[in-house]
N, C-alpha and C positions, 0 to 999 in steps of 0.2 A: 035359859041355861046354858054355859057354855061346856063341851066334850069333854071328857080327861081323853088325851094323847091314848092312854093306852087302853081306853075303850074303843076307840075307833080301831084300833089294830085289832081286838079282839072280835069285833065284828067282820073285820072283813076274812079272818081265818076262819068264823065259824059258818062263813058264805063260801067259802073252799072246801065244805067237809059238809058229809052229809051222814046223819043219826040214823039206824034202823030203828026196828022195835026194838031191838034186844037192848039197845042202847051202846051198840059199839060203834064207833065213828069210822069211817072210811073216805079217804081222799078222792078226787076226782078224776080218771083217768087221762083226760088231756094236760095234766100240770107235769108226767112227765115224757113229753113228746118234746123234740131237741128240734131245731131248724138248721136243716144242711145247705151247703150251697151248690147250686147247679153243677154239674160236671164238664168240664172242658171238654170241646169237638176235640177232633185230631188234626185238624187245621190250627186250630190256636196252638198247639204244643209242638208242630213242626216249625210255627211261626216264633215263639220262643226258645228253640232249640237253634235254629238260624240266629237267631239277634245274638245268642248267646256267643256262637263259635265266629260269627262275623266281628263281636269284640275282643275275642280272644287273638283273633288273627287280625286286628287293626294294632292292639298295645302290642303282639310282636314284634310288627313290622316297625312301629314308632319306637320301641327299646331296640330295634339292631340299626335303626339309623343313629341313634343316639350315642350308641358303642361305638357307630364307625367314625363319628364326626368326634367326638372326646374321647377316645382312647390311645392316639397318639399323646393329646397333653397328657393325659391320667399317665403315661408311659414315661415321660420325661420328669414329672412330679416326681412323682413315687419310686424311679428308679427299676420298674421292674422289666424280665426280658421275656420276649416271647418263645423264641430258641435260643439256644447253647453257643455260646463262642466257638467258633472252631480255633484246635489249637494254632496259636502263631511260631513258627522257627524263625531263627537270624540263621541265614545264611553265610557261611565264610569258606576262603580259599582249605582250609584246614580240612571242615568238614566235607566240601567237594571230594579232594583229595582221600578222604579216607573212605569216600563211595566208591572210587573207581578202583583203588587197589583193591581192595573186598571186594570186584566184580569176578564171575566165574572163568574159569580158566578159556571157558569156549570162545570166549570175547577173544582171546590173546590169537588162538587158534585163528578164527574167521580175520585175524588181519593179518596175520602171516600168509595166509593162504589167499588173501586179495595180494600182498603185495607178488608171491610169487607168478601169482599166473598172469602179473603184468609183466613180468621178467619173462615168461613164456609166451605171449602173444610178441613181445618187440624182437624174439628169435624165432619167431614162426616161418617169416621171409626167407631165411639164411638156412632151417631144417629141414623145408617143405620135403626133400628126398625123405630124408633119414624118416619121418614123422610118419611117411607112409608107408614104408616096406616095415615098420615098426608094428602095423596093425595085422600082417598077413606072416607066421610063422614062415610056412613053404616058399614065401614069394621071398623070405629074408635070407634063406638058406640058399636058393640059386641065383641069386644076388650077388652072393658072397662068393659063389663057386663061381660065375663068369668072372666077377673082376678079380679075383685071382690071377685070373689069365693075364689079364693086360694091366698086371701091376709094374713091370719091368717098363714099357712105355710109356705108361702114365706118367711113371715119377722123372724121366727122364725130359718128359716135354715140359711138366712141371716145375723142373729146374731148369732149365732157359730161362721160360717166362720167367720166373723169381729173379732170376738175373737180372732181366732188363725192366723190370719193375724197380729191380731196387736202385739202379743206374738215374733211372728215370725219375724218383724221388727225391735222390740225394741231390739231384742239379736244380730241383722245385726249390727244395730247403734253402740250398746256397742263395740262389736268386731275391728268394723271400726275404731271408736273413737280411740280404745287404740292404733290400727293398726298405725293410724296417727299419735298420738302423739307423736311417741317416734322418727321419723323424725323432730320436727318440737324443740323435745328437744335438738337436736344436732343443731339444724342454728338460735341458741337465740342469737348468738353473735352477735353483732352489724358489720356493716360495717365499716371502716375507710372512711371516705371524706376526699379531697383535694383539700381546698377551691381554691388555687393557680391552679389546673389542672381544675377546673369547670371554673374559669374566661375565663382561657388562650381557653378552648373551646369555652365561651359567644362570646369574639371578634372575635374567628375564623369565626363563624357561621354569624355575623355581617359583619364582611369584606369579606364573600362570597356573602351573599344578597348583598352588596355595587358593587362587580363587578360584580356583574350581571346584573343588572341595570344604570352601566357607559357604556354599550353598546347603550345605548338610549339619551346619554349626548352627546353634541357636544361643541365647541370653536368656536363661534363667533366672527370674526374681522372685524370690518370697519376702512379704510383704508381715510383720508382727506388731502388733499393740504393747507399746511398752509406757512405763513412766519414768522419767525423772527423777530426780532428787528431790524436787517440787512437787511431787505428785501429779504433775503435770502430763496427759497423755499423748504422744508423739507414735509416727510410724518408723520402724526400724527396715530397712531394706538390705538383703541380703543377695549378690548376683555371681554364678558361675556360668561357665559355660556346658552344654553340653551338645549330642549330637543324636540325629535323629535317624533313629537304627529300622523302624519297622512300622508298618499302618497296614489297616484292613480298611472294610468299606468305611466306617465309620469315624476313625481317628488314627492319628496319629501317634508314635511313640518313641519318647526321646528317654536314653541314659544319660544321667548327670547325678552330680556328686549331692549326698541325703543332706548336709548339713546345712542350706539356708530353708530346706524345706521341712525340717523338724520345729513343730510347733508353729508353722506358717499359717494365717488366717488366709490369707490368698497367694495365689501362684500364677504369676506372669511369664510368657514364653514368647520371646521375640524374636521372628525367623531372618532370615538374610534379606529379605525385601521388605524389612523395618515394620513388617505387622505384627502385632502383639493380639495374643488370645488367652483367657483362662485354661489354666489345667489343672487337674487334681492327681495325685498321688495313686498310682497302683501299685507297688508295693517297694519295699527299700527292706537291705541288708546290712545286717548291723555288723557283718566282720570286715567289708571291703568300705562301707562308706557311701556303696554304690544306688542310686534308686531309679526306677522306672516313672514317669506320669506320663498322662496322656491328654491331648490335645485333639477335642472335635472337631471332623468337621462339618458341622450342621453352621455355624457364622462364617464358615469360609466358599468365596465366589472361588468360579471355574479358575479365573486368571490368577486367584492366589496359589491353590493346588498345585499348578504347575509349577508356578516356582518354586516350588519347597520339594529338595532331592533327599533321596534316601542313601543314607551311607552306604557304599561298597567295602564288606569287610575282608581284610587280607591276611593272611598267616602271620604270627608271631616267630612259630617255631625257628623259620629260614632264619632270624635277623640274627646275626652274629656281631660283634665286635666289630667298627671301622664301615655300617653296614649303615647309609646317607639318611636322613629323616626328614618330615619339619612340621615343628611342633604348631597346632592352628588351633584360636581360642583365646585364652586367656592364662595364656603362661605365666607371663608376667603381673597379671590380678587385675588388669585393666582387658578391655576388652579389644577385636581387629586386631590384635596383634599377630604375626606368624614370624618366626624365626628358623634357620634352615641349622642342623648340625648333623650327629652320626652318633650312632652309638658306641659310647665308651665300656658298657659293661653290661653282660646281659646273666650274670651268674647270681647275682641278687636271690637271696633265698626268704619268704615271708610266709611264717608259720602263723595262720590261726588259727579260730576253733574249728576242729575237724574239715578244715580245707589248707591248703597248702598252695601257694602261687610264685612264681618267679617276678623279681622286679627288673626291669631294665632302667639304668642310668646313660644320660644323654650328655655331652659335655653344650648343651644350651642352656643359656640361662636362664632361672625363672624366680620365683620366689616363694615362699611359705604358703602362701594363701592363690598359687596361679591355678588352672584348671584346663581343660580342652582336649585334644586327643590330638596322637601323633600318624602319622600318615607315611607312607614311601614313595617312592617317587614315580609308582601308577596310579598314584592319588586314593591308595585305598588303606582304610584305617589298620594301624596295626598294632595302637597300645591305646590306652584311658591314664590320661595322665592323674595322678593321686599323689600329691606333695607330702601329704601326712603321713603316709605308711615308708616314707623312710629316715633318715635321722631328721632333728628337729635343728629350725636354723638353716636348712640346707639350700642352697643358693643354685641348683640345676635342676632341671626336670626330670624328671622319674616316671615311671606309667608302666601300668600291669599289662603284659601280655592278650592283647584280643582272643586268642583262641584257647587260653588255657579258662576265660570266662566266656565262652560261649554258651554254655549250659546252664549259669548262675541267670545270664541275660534271657536264655528260655523262661525260666522259671518264672523271673521278676515279669515278663510282660502280660505272660497268663496266671499272674497271680498265685503263685503255684505255694504250696508251705514246702522247704524241705527239714529231712531230720537233723536232729539237735542233739548229741551225747557230752559237750562243754568239754572236749580234749585236747591241749596242746600239745603237738609230739616232735619228735627229733629223729631222724634216720639212721639207725646204728649201720655200719655196713661189715660185710666178713672182716674189714681190716681195724676197722673202729673196736671190733667183738675180740679180735686177736691182741690187741693193743692193750684195752683197759680189762676183758673178761666180763664184761656185759653181753648178754643173749643177744644175738640180731634178732632184728626186729624194728618196732619202732617206743621209743622210750618217752613216756608220760614226762613231760616238761612241768604240763601247769592242769590241774582241776578246775573250771571256775566253781565255784563257791552255788549250792545250791542246784547243780547242772545233775542229770541225770545220771552221767558216771560216776560224779561222787556221790547221790543217793544208793546209787549200788554195790558203790565201797571201794573202789580204783581209785589209788593215791600216788601220789610226785612219785616218780623215780620205777614203776614197773614197766614192763617190758610187755609191749602188747605182741602180740602171736598169732592171735585168730581172730576172726570178726564170725562167729555161725561157723560155716566150713571151709572158707576161704583164707588162706595162711597170710600173713601182713608181714612183709621184707620194710615197706619203707613209710614213710608219711603217704605220697601221694597215691599209693598202694590200699589202706588203712582209709583215705577222704573217698575214693572209688567205690569201695566196699560199702562205705556209709550211703554213698548217695544212693546205692541202689536198693536200700529202705526206705522205709515211709516215716511220717510221724506217726507214733500212737503204737508201733510196731516192736516188741519184744525182742532183743536180739541178745545171742551170748558172745561173750568178749572174755576171749582168753589170755590171762599174763601170768607172767612169771615173777613172782614177788622176791627179796633176796631175802635169804635168811639167816641164822647163822652162821653156817657155812654155805649153804647152797644155796641155788635159787631153786621156790618152787612155786609147780603151775597151780596158778588156781583158775576158776570158769566163774562171771560174775553175771547176772540177768540185768539187761540195761534198758528200759523202756524210753524211746525215744522223745522227746517233743519236738517242737518243730520251732524253726529259726525265723 
């Protein structure tokens, strides 16, 4: 008869227990014994530690090799920078001259000292006796006493010798004059001057200067995808001229107009050697419409880099009416054009938000979409052509002076934000103040909508007289005071507002933004 499984388990439990005479059940002691693994030896422990350390070292070595191999690629893909880029500065004649004028007076003194020492050394051979006696006062006095006794005889001898020398010199001069007059009489005939040849030579020299400067001028093309009337996609290309103004170890920096770059999907730069490369915008300025773009040197070989020239900046502060200049780039709207002329006006003021510039006008023919640079006869850039800043429809070339925008170029190259308050002003001179009754300072002509100045309460026709603790007497003075501040800084602008009878002084707290 088969057994029930529960009966079998009951029998097993009964076999593992022991019942005493009193009927108490006790378990066998061996039931609670535990089997433990044998302890490891020191050798096994050391061996395992060595394996772990060796494995960690191998993993670290492999990770380091992978980092070295793939880090440059990852840096290019994700745009990381291991080192902070040094600030780039654009050198110009105006900055160099300002540094030289601010040098200590000791420098000038040393130059004068050097000049006097040269003159003294040249006269040393004639005044050897006087120099030797000047070193010993006692000998000087003795020599003076002895020489006073010989004054009479020496003067007589000297007078006789001087008369003989004068007569000899007169005779020699007459003979030389007669000898020289004969060849001069033979060359009295005037040389024939060919005005056509001189004009041709002048044009050749101007073309040579322009050709040398064209190596730093580039053509910038902005490409945008647009839709036509039938919703068909096409590429719209806009082209302007630019100028290579700086470089570092990795890139070339080019100053150009921002119009074709705004919203462009691709930017192509073609250098004077007809090589084209992709570029990217570093920063743009909304006031002037200028921008700085960067072209990487990575895809350029050494021959291409050697053919690229960095523009040398001159000083626009020295430009006066009648100064000859050459327009290089695209003054007529198409590339490869150069035209010579002169400055016809240097006093056109351009007032923008928080800045003030001078616009130079030339007698060179241009168009509204012209671009490029103005160079002087030394081949240095003195102006950036900006046709849109002048009167609409003008047919002459106009340019911003390079010296006035050097600070702006520095901030654009280094991608630095500039403070912005949103005020367009006009200078009130003492003469205007006496004539109109408006206080001297900067008259606010316009406050941009929602600008920091408007949010602070400044209004049109207020007269700004202070920025923080600096007194404001002109627009240029205000622009310099604002440029010394930083975006996000809160400044105090003191202004005079016209009341029912008199102007009342008011102070506004302006939180600057950036542009």
